[in-house]
N, C-alpha and C positions, 0 to 999 in steps of 0.2 A: 574144569569146575573151579575150582580158585578165584576166576578171576584174573591174571597181576597184571589189566591189562587197567582195568576202572572205566568207568563211564563215559560211550560214548568215542570208544579206540576199542578195531575188530583183533581177535586175537585168534596166532595161529603159531599152530605144535605139528612145523614137518615131521618129524621122527619119532615120533610115536611113538611108531610101530616099531623104534632100533630103540628105544630106553635111553636116547639122549636128551640130555638135564642141564638146559636156560639156553636151547635157541630158540624158545617161537619167539615171533613177533611183534608187534601191537604197531596196528597203522590209526595213524588218528583221519578221517569224514576228509581231512584236506590233504589223504597221500603220503602224508608223516609219516616214517619207519621210525621203530627202533626196537633194538633185536634182545632180549634179557631182560627185560621194565619197559612201568608203561614208554610210552615217548613223550617226548611235547610236541606239543599239537599246536597251542594256544600262542597268540599277545593278545593286548585286554581291544578286547572291539570292539568299547568306548573309546577310544582314541581318537578313531579318524570320527569321533561325532555325529552316528548316522537317527542320533533318536530329533535333531534337529530341534528349533527357536523353543525356547516353553519348555520345556523336557531336560527331566536329568536318567542318566545313563548310568547303568549297573549291569556289571559282567559279576555274578553271583558266583559262578561256580570254572572261578580261572583251575580253582587248585584240579578237575574232575579232567580238563582239558577238551571239554567238551565247547563246540563251536555256532556258534547260531545259538549261545542261550543269551546274549545281551535279555537287559529288561528297559526299556525307557517310563518311562514313570510322566506323568502331567503338574508339571509347578505349582498350575492355580488347582492340585485335585490330586493328591499323592496316590490316591484309590484306583486313580483312572489308572493302567497300566497296559503294556504287550509286549511278551515277549519278540525279538528277531525284528524290531521295526516299529518307530514310531508311533506313536500311539494315540487315538483322537479324540480327542480334548479342546479342541474346541468348538463350541453348539454355538456362531454367528452371538460374536463378538457384540455388535449395536446390541441382543436384546434388552439392557439395561439403560442405553442411549449413554453413554459417554460422553459424543460432544456439545449436548447440551442444544438447547437451545437459538436455534436460526440458522443452523451446521446441519451437513446433508455426513451423517454413517456407510459407511462399505466397509467389508467385512471381507474379500476378496479369497482368505484360504480356507469355508469353512468345514472344505471336505476331507482337511489334507492337514490338518490339527495344531493349525503354530496358531500360538497364544499374541497378541498387543501388537498383529497386524494390520488391522482395525485404520481404517484412514476417515479422514473429517472436514468437509467441506467445506468453507463459508461460500454462503451466494454472490462476492464476490470474488472467484474460483481460491482464494488462498487456502491449501493443506498442511494439515500435518499428520504423523504416521502415532499411531499408538495415545492419541490423549486429544484435547480436545482444542482447534487451533486458534491465534491468537488475528480475528478478522477484523477488531474493526480502532478504530480511533477515537475519537469525543469527537460524534456529527455538528455536535454543535460550535464547531470553532469557526465553518466559511459559514456565520451569525445567517439559518437558512429563515430564520422567523422576522426579521427585518423592524423597523423601528416599534418602539412601545410596544411590543412579545421580547417573552421571559425563554430562552429556551434551558433542558435540561432531555440528557439523554442517561432513564433512569437503566437501561438493563447494558450499560458495557461492559460487564460480568459477564453475559452472557452472549455476550457476540454478537448482539445481533445491530444490521445491520435496518436503515430506513423504521425505525423506534423512536426519533427525538419527539420532543412534547411542546410545541410556542403556546407558550399559555399570555393570554390577554395583561399584561400591567394593568389597566385597568380597572377590569375584575377575572379574577385571576382563579373563579369557575368556568372563564370559556377558553376554551384552548380546544386543538388539535394535536392529532401525532402526522409524524413524517408532515408536515408541512407547515402556511403559521393561518394560525386562527383568524373568524373572523369579531373583528372586536370592533369595527368602528359600524355609527350608526350615526352618524351628521351629525359630528359634534356641535353645532349651529339652533340644535333644537331644543338643549336650555339657555339659549341666549346669552353667551358667554361676552358679546362685545359691547352690550350695555344699548340705551335709548338711544336713536343718533348718531348709529354706527351699522351697516350692511356686514355680514356673515356669512363669510363664505369656507363651503370645505372642499375641496376639488377633491380629497382622496377619498372616499366613503368606500369607490368599490373594490381599494388595493389595500385595505383597511394603514389606516396610517394614523396615529395616534397625537395631537397638538400641530398639524397644520391645515390648522384653518385659518384666514385671517380676518384680519378686522380690516373697515373701512369707514371718514370720518367721509362726514360729503367735504369733507375742502380736497380731498384723494388725498392724509395723510392716513397710510396702511400700518398696521403691524401683525406679525402670525404668533397662533398659537395664547395670545390674550386681548386685550382691550389695548387698540391706540390713543394715546394723545393730541388731541385731532387741534383744542382750544386753547387758546390764553381771557385772560379776563379781558371779558368783551367790553368791559364800562372801562378800563385800566386809559382807551384812546383817549387821545390829546389831540384834538379840543373831546372835549364827554362827545359821544354821544345825543343826547337828550337833550346839550346846550344850557342856556343858565337857566336859574330859578327850580332843575326838578334835579331827581335825585334818580340816579342810573343805579341797580342790580343784577346782577347774577347768576340767579337762582339754579343753572343746571348746570356749575361747573364742570360738577363731577358726571356726570353722564355724558359729558365730551361733547353736545350740543351746541352750534356752533346758529348766531339769529334768535335768542332764544333773550336776550338783557331785556331788560322793562324799562319804563319811565315811568317817573310817578313827582305830581307838581307839589312843591314843596308848599302850596295855599290850601293845598287839597288832597294827602295821597288816596284818598280812594279816588282818584282822574288816570290814572294811570294808563301807563301806550307800549305791546312789544314790539321788537324788532322797532324801535323809533322816536322820537319826544312825543309827550302827550301834546292833546290842545288844550294847555291848562286857560 
């Protein structure tokens, strides 16, 4: 009646009818026995890590020699615990979006109470366990926007692929994500070559800036700027106007050929373009 064995052990006194003292036995649930005193049934049950990853094991009643009394408490929330087995700690770790934009989160062990084993997978297949994966290098490194555009990759920290942006150098408000913007709108429309030259923009459809050509009537060409077609036509020797006439070339700046003018010295009102006047 004094319970000499303590909690978790069975006491048996085989000779209570014959008045023998000290021959009682204490038997543990695992079969270990001792005579005349409590048995030592238990080693620390936490030694075998029965709780698993993400939980802390304690064996509070070792002194009572009780088996199956260890306790598992979740590291993430110590109030969640269970005796004699792992606690159910996990509540879908993906619900807090630990991977971030552009990655797929998977928590394969929600039902078995494991913490920190969720996986993050990038769209290119790169994976990491327990944290966001590093999916991306700077997508602008391969110059995906082409000539006349500036590439920026604004979301490298989010590990998102196909988020680079192309903005036209000529007009930064014209931009496109994941590919070249449509910047070119026939560069010849502003007449960059000037009078007397032919402008051609061969690549309006492919978004190239500065590749228009200017061609003089004598076949001289330049790309991205007006060509220098003409020297001073009046400098020719002999003078293209002949004697007693004054030659002027008024449109050298326009690079136009055959525009020199001959005026009679005796009457400046008598003149002719591209040849001697009849004075």
